[in-house]
C-alpha positions in Angstrom: 147.5 81.8 17.6 147.5 83.1 14.3 151.2 82.3 14.5 150.5 78.8 15.6 148.1 78.6 12.5 150.5 79.7 9.9 153.2 77.8 11.4 151.3 74.5 11.3 150.3 75.7 8.0 153.4 75.7 6.4 155.2 72.7 8.4 151.5 70.8 5.8 152.5 72.7 2.7 156.6 71.7 3.3 155.7 67.9 4.1 155.6 66.2 0.6 159.1 68.6 0.4 160.6 66.8 3.6 159.5 63.3 2.7 161.0 63.9 -0.8 164.2 65.3 0.4 164.0 62.0 3.3 163.4 59.3 0.5 166.4 60.7 -1.4 168.7 60.7 1.7 167.5 57.6 2.8 168.3 56.3 -0.7 171.9 57.6 -1.4 172.4 55.7 2.3 171.4 53.1 0.8 173.5 53.2 -2.4 176.5 53.9 -0.8 176.9 51.7 1.7 179.9 49.3 1.8 180.1 46.3 3.3 183.0 45.2 5.8 186.2 43.6 3.8 185.7 40.1 5.4 187.5 37.5 3.3 185.2 34.5 3.2 186.7 31.8 4.9 187.0 34.0 7.9 182.9 34.2 7.6 182.4 31.0 7.3 184.6 30.5 10.9 183.0 33.5 12.1 179.4 31.9 11.6 180.9 28.7 13.3 182.0 30.7 16.4 178.7 32.4 16.4 175.8 31.0 15.8 173.8 33.4 16.3 174.7 35.2 13.2 174.1 32.2 11.2 170.4 31.7 12.9 170.0 35.8 12.5 170.6 35.3 8.6 167.8 32.1 8.7 165.0 34.4 10.3 165.6 36.9 7.9 165.6 34.8 5.2 162.4 33.0 5.9 160.7 36.6 6.7 161.4 37.7 2.8 160.2 34.2 1.3 157.1 34.3 3.8 156.2 37.9 2.2 157.2 36.8 -1.1 154.5 33.6 -0.7 152.2 36.1 0.4 152.0 38.5 -2.7 152.2 35.4 -4.8 149.0 33.8 -2.8 147.1 37.4 -3.4 148.3 38.0 -7.3 147.2 34.5 -7.8 144.0 35.4 -6.2 143.4 38.4 -8.2 144.6 36.8 -11.7 141.7 34.7 -11.3 139.4 37.8 -12.5 141.2 38.4 -15.8 142.2 34.7 -16.3 139.8 34.4 -18.8 140.9 37.5 -21.0 144.4 35.9 -21.1 143.2 32.8 -22.2 141.5 34.8 -25.5 144.5 36.3 -25.9 146.3 32.8 -26.0 144.0 31.2 -28.3 144.0 33.7 -30.7 146.5 32.4 -33.1 144.1 29.2 -33.4 141.0 31.2 -33.9 139.9 31.9 -29.9 139.1 29.5 -27.4 136.0 27.9 -28.7 138.8 25.9 -31.5 139.9 24.0 -28.9 138.8 21.2 -27.7 138.7 19.4 -23.8 138.7 15.0 -23.7 139.1 15.0 -20.4 136.4 16.6 -17.5 139.0 18.6 -15.6 141.1 19.7 -18.5 139.9 23.2 -18.8 139.9 23.7 -15.2 143.7 22.4 -15.6 144.2 25.3 -18.5 142.7 28.2 -16.6 144.3 27.3 -13.6 147.7 27.0 -15.4 147.1 30.6 -16.8 146.2 31.6 -13.6 149.5 30.7 -11.6 151.8 31.9 -14.2 149.5 35.3 -14.3 149.8 35.7 -10.9 153.7 34.6 -10.4 154.8 37.2 -13.4 152.2 40.0 -11.1 154.1 39.2 -8.2 158.0 38.5 -9.8 158.8 42.6 -8.7 157.9 42.0 -5.1 159.5 38.5 -5.2 163.6 40.4 -6.7 162.9 43.6 -4.0 162.4 40.6 -1.4 165.4 38.9 -3.0 167.1 41.8 -3.1 166.6 43.3 0.4 167.8 40.2 1.7 171.5 40.1 -0.6 172.1 43.6 -0.2 173.7 44.2 3.1 176.6 41.9 1.5 176.8 43.6 -1.6 179.4 47.0 -2.4 177.8 49.9 -4.1 178.4 49.3 -7.7 177.2 45.4 -7.7 174.0 47.3 -5.6 173.2 49.5 -8.5 174.1 46.9 -11.3 171.1 45.0 -10.2 168.8 47.7 -9.5 169.8 48.3 -12.8 169.5 44.9 -14.0 165.7 44.0 -12.6 164.0 46.7 -14.6 166.1 46.0 -18.0 165.7 42.1 -17.7 162.1 42.8 -17.7 162.3 44.6 -20.6 163.7 42.0 -22.2 162.0 39.1 -21.4 158.7 41.1 -22.3 159.9 41.5 -25.6 161.3 37.9 -26.1 157.4 36.8 -25.3 156.2 38.8 -27.9 158.5 38.2 -30.5 157.2 34.3 -29.4 153.8 35.4 -29.7 153.4 37.8 -32.6 156.4 36.7 -34.7 156.8 32.5 -34.1 153.7 31.6 -33.3 151.6 32.8 -36.4 154.6 30.9 -38.7 154.5 27.7 -36.8 150.9 27.2 -35.5 149.4 26.3 -38.7 152.4 24.2 -40.3 151.4 22.4 -37.2 147.7 21.8 -37.6 148.0 21.0 -40.6 151.3 18.8 -41.1 150.2 16.3 -44.2 147.0 17.8 -44.9 146.1 16.6 -41.3 143.7 19.1 -39.5 144.6 18.9 -35.7 142.0 20.4 -33.3 144.4 21.2 -30.1 143.4 20.4 -26.4 143.7 23.3 -23.8 146.3 22.0 -21.5 148.4 20.7 -24.3 147.4 24.2 -26.3 148.4 26.3 -23.3 151.4 24.8 -22.1 152.7 24.8 -25.6 152.7 28.2 -26.0 153.4 29.2 -22.1 156.5 27.4 -22.8 157.6 28.7 -26.2 157.3 32.0 -25.0 158.7 31.2 -21.7 161.7 30.0 -23.1 162.1 32.2 -26.0 162.0 35.1 -22.7 164.6 33.8 -21.6 166.9 33.5 -24.5 166.6 37.7 -25.0 167.9 37.5 -21.7 171.7 36.9 -23.4 172.9 40.4 -23.7 172.0 41.1 -19.8 173.9 38.3 -18.9 177.1 38.6 -21.3 177.3 42.4 -19.4 177.4 41.2 -16.4 179.9 38.2 -17.1 181.9 40.8 -18.7 182.0 43.1 -16.1 183.0 40.9 -13.3 186.0 39.3 -15.7 184.7 36.3 -16.2 184.5 36.6 -20.7 185.6 39.2 -22.5 185.0 40.6 -25.7 187.6 39.1 -27.6 186.5 35.7 -26.6 183.7 36.3 -27.9 184.2 37.3 -30.9 187.0 34.6 -31.4 184.6 32.3 -31.0 181.4 33.0 -32.9 181.2 29.9 -35.1 180.8 27.8 -32.1 178.5 30.2 -30.7 176.2 29.9 -34.0 176.5 26.1 -33.6 175.3 26.6 -30.0 172.7 29.0 -30.7 171.5 26.1 -33.6 170.9 23.4 -31.6 169.1 25.5 -28.7 166.8 27.1 -31.3 166.4 23.4 -32.6 165.4 22.5 -28.8 163.1 25.5 -28.7 161.4 25.4 -31.9 158.1 23.5 -31.6 158.3 22.0 -35.1 161.6 20.5 -37.2 161.0 22.6 -40.4 164.2 24.8 -41.1 162.3 28.0 -41.9 161.0 28.3 -38.1 164.3 27.5 -36.8 166.0 30.2 -39.0 163.0 32.4 -37.1 164.3 31.8 -33.7 167.9 31.7 -34.6 168.2 35.0 -36.1 167.5 37.1 -33.3 169.3 35.3 -31.2 172.6 35.6 -33.3 171.5 39.1 -33.4 171.9 39.6 -29.7 174.9 37.6 -29.8 176.8 39.6 -31.5 175.1 42.9 -29.8 176.5 40.9 -26.7 180.0 41.3 -28.1 179.7 45.3 -28.1 178.1 45.2 -25.0 180.8 43.4 -23.3 183.5 45.3 -24.8 182.4 48.3 -23.3 182.0 46.1 -20.1 185.6 45.0 -20.2 186.5 48.9 -20.6 184.8 50.0 -17.9 186.0 47.4 -15.6 189.7 48.5 -16.7 189.2 51.9 -15.9 188.0 51.0 -12.4 191.0 48.9 -12.2 193.5 51.7 -13.4 191.5 54.2 -10.8 191.7 52.0 -7.9 195.7 51.5 -8.5 196.5 55.1 -8.7 194.8 55.5 -5.4 196.8 56.0 -2.2 196.7 53.3 0.1 
């Protein structure tokens, strides 16, 4: 009886370690899994010959989309509890939410719903990314799987940095210029102001993904660091056009504020592309040396 008691006690005490070991082994098998190397044409032919395979993929996609939708609904419901706090934070550059003036009955409700939906989507985005990855991972190779797992948190950090730059650096300079242009005092409306601020923060966050995109394309062999370095003049012109489209004002000061980090990110991307290109060439040489 005592022996059984100590045996059960030992199993209980060892359970966390067994769980960690099983999780690690499952993750290792998940990472090291390699799909069948079948040509794309053969995959299409096989799908037409066996429609059940295509139906299985569609059914799996439906389940992933349904779970993502449920997560989004739950996140939106949760975001309603603190959407007012986020509204206060977004309106701080113009003096708070009391500085806004609505001229339509449903305008304030629309601004609140916009913030609620965007906040809920931001909360649910990590889970939605996991669902997308869970759907596509059976067809990915080990390196592609690892790159995506690394790219998701890195891309999230870069996006947050871009939004922080827009809110703390760009908007404090742009808003006073726009609200007092020609000496005319402007009272912003809730719907217009929230749409403007969230749009600027979103697109600046997207532009901060440039290093990650360049590194990925260079790792796939689509572009090279040499081509990026030679075409830096065209890149600066393209960045100027993009900055003019993103910048909410027409003055060169705000445009320069947007261009400066984008140009810096471009030249940083050249170095990242060189690293990715070097790693790709090393893998190609190692694969060529392996016996067939």
